[in-house]
VEXVOKE-562232 format. One record per residue (C-alpha): x, y, z; residue in one letter. Coordinates in steps of 0.02 Angstrom, whole numbers, padded with zeros to 5 digits, always signed. Each point is the difference from the previous one (the first is absolute). Example, Ala and Ser with C-alpha at 12.3 -4.5 7.8 and 13.67 -1.06 7.14 Angstrom:
% residues 2
+00615-00225+00390A
+00069+00172-00033S
END
This chain:
% residues 443
-01828+00681-00302M
+00018-00130-00137T
-00113-00153-00006D
+00045-00132+00130P
+00124-00133-00047T
-00067-00172-00049P
-00064-00099+00147L
+00098-00155+00052P
-00075-00172-00031D
+00115-00101+00113R
+00113+00031+00149P
+00124+00065+00043P
-00052+00181-00022F
-00028+00162+00093A
-00143+00124-00014L
+00029+00184+00025R
-00173+00066+00046A
-00107+00073+00135R
-00022-00135+00132V
-00150-00022+00114L
-00021-00151+00113T
-00069-00052+00168P
+00130-00066+00122L
-00007-00162+00097S
+00031+00086+00167N
-00136+00129-00031G
-00009+00164-00094G
+00054+00025-00178S
+00147+00057-00105R
+00004+00126-00141Y
+00147+00045-00109E
-00028+00143-00121A
+00149-00059-00104D
+00036-00176+00055G
+00087-00159-00052L
-00067-00178+00014V
+00136-00126-00036D
-00045-00180-00046V
+00127-00141-00008D
+00009-00146-00121A
-00108-00107+00114A
-00141+00129-00006G
+00024+00064+00178R
+00015+00180+00055I
+00178+00037+00056V
-00015+00186+00033S
-00129+00139+00011V
+00041+00181+00027G
+00036+00168-00077P
+00073+00001-00175W
+00182-00055-00004S
+00105-00093-00126E
+00091-00101+00132R
-00025-00186+00023G
-00126-00032-00138M
-00025-00181-00053A
-00050+00037-00179G
-00044+00132-00130P
-00105+00149+00054V
-00168+00045-00076A
-00025+00187+00023D
-00186+00018+00031V
+00005+00140+00128R
-00162+00079-00065R
-00089-00156+00061W
-00035-00081+00167L
+00051-00174+00054V
-00105-00086+00134T
-00019-00179+00057P
-00107-00109-00112G
-00181-00010+00056L
-00071-00156+00084V
-00179-00046-00050D
-00067-00121+00132L
-00164-00044-00086H
-00045-00022-00184A
-00098-00122-00108H
+00086-00039-00165L
-00149-00075-00094P
-00109+00150+00043Q
+00106+00137-00078I
-00101+00010-00164P
-00155+00052+00099N
+00084+00137+00104A
-00118+00148+00011G
-00158-00099-00038L
-00145-00029+00119G
+00002+00157+00106A
-00145+00010+00121G
-00026-00187+00019L
+00019-00089+00165D
+00145-00124+00016L
-00094-00164-00026L
-00100+00065-00148T
+00157+00073-00078W
+00093-00165+00020L
-00137-00100-00087N
-00025+00125-00142R
+00177+00058-00040Y
+00129-00111+00084I
-00045-00184+00001F
-00030-00001-00190P
+00174+00074-00026L
+00083-00122+00118E
-00094-00147-00077R
+00079+00045-00167A
+00174+00027+00072F
+00075-00162-00063D
+00183-00025-00044R
-00019+00080-00171A
-00083+00154+00075A
+00135+00012+00133A
+00137-00011-00130E
-00077+00149-00090R
-00043+00108+00150L
+00133-00030+00133A
+00151+00069-00096P
-00096+00159-00041A
-00063+00012+00179A
+00176-00007+00072F
+00061+00132-00122R
-00147+00110+00050A
+00035-00023+00186F
+00183+00047-00027A
-00052+00148-00106G
-00105+00061+00146A
+00147-00017+00120G
-00041-00168+00079T
+00152-00113+00016T
-00080-00126+00121T
-00176-00067-00029V
-00101-00119+00109V
-00135-00074-00110A
-00142-00124-00011Y
-00019-00110-00154G
-00152-00102-00052A
-00043-00177+00057V
+00093-00079-00146W
+00176-00059+00049P
+00071+00003-00177D
-00049+00183-00019S
+00094+00042+00159L
+00151-00094-00068D
-00010+00116-00150A
-00008+00153+00114C
+00155-00056+00095F
+00090-00036-00164E
-00041+00176-00058A
+00060+00076+00165A
+00159-00102-00009E
+00037+00063-00175A
-00048+00181+00037H
+00103+00022+00158G
-00134+00072+00115I
-00005-00059+00181R
-00161-00100+00018A
-00097-00094+00134V
-00147-00094-00076M
-00123-00139+00033G
-00135-00104-00082K
-00171+00052+00065V
-00075-00136+00112M
-00190-00020+00011M
-00099-00153+00052D
-00161+00101+00007R
-00064+00108-00143L
+00137-00070-00113S
-00013+00041-00185Y
+00093-00163-00040D
-00155-00095-00055E
+00099-00148-00067A
+00044-00062+00175I
-00125-00089+00110A
-00034+00098+00161P
+00068-00141+00108G
+00167+00004-00092E
+00037+00186+00000I
+00077+00011+00174L
+00130-00135-00023E
+00040+00054-00178L
+00022+00184+00045S
+00115-00042+00145L
+00106-00117-00107R
+00013+00122-00145Q
+00049+00142+00116S
+00132-00106+00087A
+00073-00051-00168D
+00008+00181-00059L
+00084+00052+00162C
+00130-00138-00018A
+00040+00061-00176R
+00005+00187+00027W
+00025+00050+00181H
+00174+00074+00020G
+00043-00004-00185R
+00144+00111-00057D
+00068+00026+00174G
-00170+00048+00070G
-00052+00124-00134R
-00151-00112-00036L
-00102-00066+00147R
-00162-00091+00029Y
-00155+00051+00097A
-00135-00126+00042F
-00158+00092-00052T
-00169-00049+00072P
-00105+00134-00083R
-00105+00052+00150F
-00101-00085+00134A
-00161+00006-00102V
+00076-00115-00133S
+00097-00115+00116C
-00042-00137+00123S
+00079-00003+00172A
+00103-00150-00056E
+00069+00090-00153L
+00049+00149+00108L
+00088-00107+00130S
+00089-00111-00126E
+00060+00147-00104S
+00068+00082+00158A
+00089-00162+00046R
+00076-00018-00174L
+00061+00180+00002A
+00080-00023+00171A
+00084-00164-00050D
+00073+00079-00159A
+00050+00166+00079G
-00114+00081-00130A
-00127+00140+00017Y
-00188-00007+00029L
-00110+00132-00081Q
-00187+00027+00006T
-00134+00134+00025H
-00073+00068+00162L
-00151+00109+00042S
-00016+00091-00165E
-00188+00016-00019D
-00156-00010+00107G
-00083-00133-00106G
+00157-00106+00002E
+00012+00016+00190M
-00180-00056+00019G
+00035-00155-00103E
+00152-00040+00107V
-00106+00010+00158R
-00125-00120-00077R
+00131-00124-00062L
+00110+00003+00157F
-00118+00019+00150P
+00133-00069+00117E
+00118+00146-00035A
-00004+00155+00110R
+00027+00114-00152D
+00072-00004-00176Y
+00181+00000+00057L
-00036-00144+00117D
-00042-00109-00151V
+00181+00012-00054Y
+00066-00009+00177D
-00093-00163+00034L
+00079-00068-00160A
+00175+00043+00061G
+00017+00129-00137G
+00064+00153+00093L
+00182+00047+00019G
+00146+00096-00074P
-00014-00082-00171R
-00186+00038-00021T
-00064+00144-00107I
-00183+00048+00022L
-00073+00117-00130A
-00119+00142+00047H
-00042-00027+00185A
-00114+00152-00006I
-00129-00044+00133H
+00093-00069+00151L
-00055-00011+00181S
+00119+00052+00140P
+00030-00185+00035R
+00051-00032-00181E
+00116+00151-00001I
+00087-00061+00157A
+00014-00177-00067R
+00076+00056-00165L
+00132+00099+00093A
+00032-00144+00122E
+00027-00129-00137T
+00107+00111-00112G
-00117-00028-00147S
+00005+00129-00139H
-00135+00104-00083V
+00001+00051-00184A
-00089+00168-00001H
-00092+00024-00166C
-00082+00171+00012P
-00029+00021-00187A
-00103-00159-00013S
-00089+00036+00164N
-00059+00165-00073L
-00040-00075-00171F
-00117-00133+00070L
-00063+00108+00143G
+00060-00128+00125S
+00045+00125+00136G
+00145+00101+00067N
+00137-00092+00093M
+00060+00098+00153P
+00184-00015-00045L
+00066+00121+00131A
-00087-00098+00138R
+00071-00165-00062Y
+00175+00072-00005L
-00022+00073+00172D
-00054-00171+00065E
+00156-00081-00072G
-00070-00091-00152I
+00121-00026-00145S
-00074+00082-00156V
+00057+00017-00180G
-00090+00051-00159L
-00089-00098-00137G
-00071+00051-00167S
-00131-00140+00002D
-00025+00007-00187V
-00134-00019-00066A
-00106+00062+00146A
+00138+00127+00010G
-00017+00093-00164P
+00187+00035-00023E
+00166-00091+00014L
+00095+00151+00064S
+00038+00004+00186L
+00021+00188-00017F
-00187+00005-00037G
-00031-00118+00146V
+00096+00120+00114M
-00110+00142-00061R
-00160-00100+00035A
+00067-00044+00172G
+00043+00180+00041A
-00175+00057-00050Y
-00077-00139+00105T
+00106+00049+00151H
-00050+00182-00020N
-00184-00046-00017A
+00003-00092+00167L
+00026+00169+00080G
+00051+00046+00175T
+00010-00176+00072E
+00129-00051-00130A
+00093+00165+00013A
+00015-00020+00188A
+00102-00159-00026L
+00131+00090-00102G
+00033+00070-00171S
+00025-00113-00149L
+00109+00116-00102D
+00067-00039-00175P
+00160-00078+00066L
-00103-00117+00110R
-00094-00058-00153W
+00165-00035-00088L
+00051-00109+00148R
-00165-00095-00007L
+00026-00034-00186A
+00181-00058+00019T
+00080-00048+00165L
-00162-00046+00089D
-00051-00110-00146G
+00170-00083+00004A
-00021-00030+00188A
-00166-00087-00032A
+00097-00125-00105L
+00142-00015+00125G
+00115+00082-00127L
+00036+00164+00089Q
+00185-00045+00013D
+00010-00030-00188E
-00111+00130-00085I
-00115+00147+00036G
+00129+00137+00023S
+00158+00065-00083I
+00130-00049+00129E
+00171-00082-00007V
-00008-00189-00009G
-00177-00011-00069K
-00045-00066-00171E
-00021+00135-00131A
-00188-00002-00026D
-00017+00178-00063L
-00110+00112-00105I
+00044+00162-00087L
-00137+00131-00009V
-00012+00163-00099D
-00080+00126+00119P
-00007+00135-00134E
-00148-00092-00077L
-00100+00032+00158T
+00018+00189-00005A
-00163+00098-00017P
+00084+00114-00128L
+00162-00016-00098A
+00151+00064+00094G
-00080-00011+00173I
+00108-00112+00109E
+00029-00041+00181T
+00154-00070+00085S
-00071-00032+00174E
-00018-00190+00026P
-00174-00001+00075S
-00061+00115-00138E
+00080-00109-00134L
-00090-00152+00070M
-00163+00095+00015S
+00004+00041-00185R
+00035-00183-00043L
-00150-00053+00103I
-00127+00134-00047F
+00056+00040-00178R
+00071-00164-00067P
+00036-00011-00186H
-00016-00167-00091P
+00174+00020-00079A
+00093+00065+00152M
+00085-00166+00043V
+00153+00003-00112R
+00082-00160+00058G
-00020-00146+00122A
+00130-00124+00063W
-00003-00159+00105V
+00169-00053+00068R
+00076+00128-00117G
-00078-00079-00155R
-00110+00117-00099R
-00179-00057-00027L
-00092+00015-00164A
-00142+00125+00022T
-00161+00049-00084D
-00047+00178+00044Q
-00188+00000-00014I
-00131+00096+00096A
+00020-00071+00176P
END
């Protein structure tokens, strides 16, 4: 077969390719020679076997490759990316003080203008078309991150980190930090939440309970609810962190109760990690419809523990995946899926008894389940008629153990993408049918 035709930059267009996607009503769909048709508005108008009927635009013949939904990364830290892979073996609080707070302290507007455009190209090059990210405490640097996301085309949910304890903003008197952080966050939300028809959205971002007063947590939850924005923070990642939370919030029954007492739980809340939960916390997460960003790669990197994903799913908790760079050493959610699969297998018979997490289940976690955590499951997360064309195109031949060895079974295709990912295998990424600039670097 000749080399694939040039990839389209703008809709309308159609892709002739192998198609693999989860479906909103359960299960998945695979077309060995399929067609995905995108109209001028960037929405999917047909999906099915190859046919030349009813196409909205020119066809790119890329049938050697595989089109899947774009990946949804529910947890990342933009300022931390330069230190990805550094600090293995340290506990969370030591790692933060040694490797992370110095980076974030230096993440001013100029640093954000340099790093954010490259970061978004790298995310897209790894297959991520939606990223949920933390910034630093500086509001002008988050403005620069949103400006870069707006120009790039990626779908982004971001927030300025809020801390009125342990803040690295030494220019502000301790008594002024709370009011200033709330005001700056509200101003950023007013500027960016819902921009470009909802492609850009805001998340109020109290870092974690250790660095926040009860008042900051409750006021950030109130602001998020009033604006219809998201709330993101960390939960039960590390034993030392959990001990500090017990000391700082003796009135709370457990770590989750700190956020519950602040009014911070609900369907627009994303809690990263949630490794060490009690039965009461598990039930309360499911009851409130709060979402968990599972970050298995960073959990393994820092030795924080193994989240019992199968149990959480069985109990009805909404879970998606997060890279958690820089504690997560790679941007690629394919690598995160691999780390998660190894973690699930290591938990042994108890996890296995709750059901298999096969490769197609990991694809759903990285796409449609992540979209559901953002309330966007009707818009993105699967390749279905009426949804926006957030797509990636992957070359599965690069994952073969030897040249010429291929597979056409969908679960086997996905297994190779998870367990033998190649840094250059993502050949294209689109949001709303608009192709994203990519940097293909080691994920």
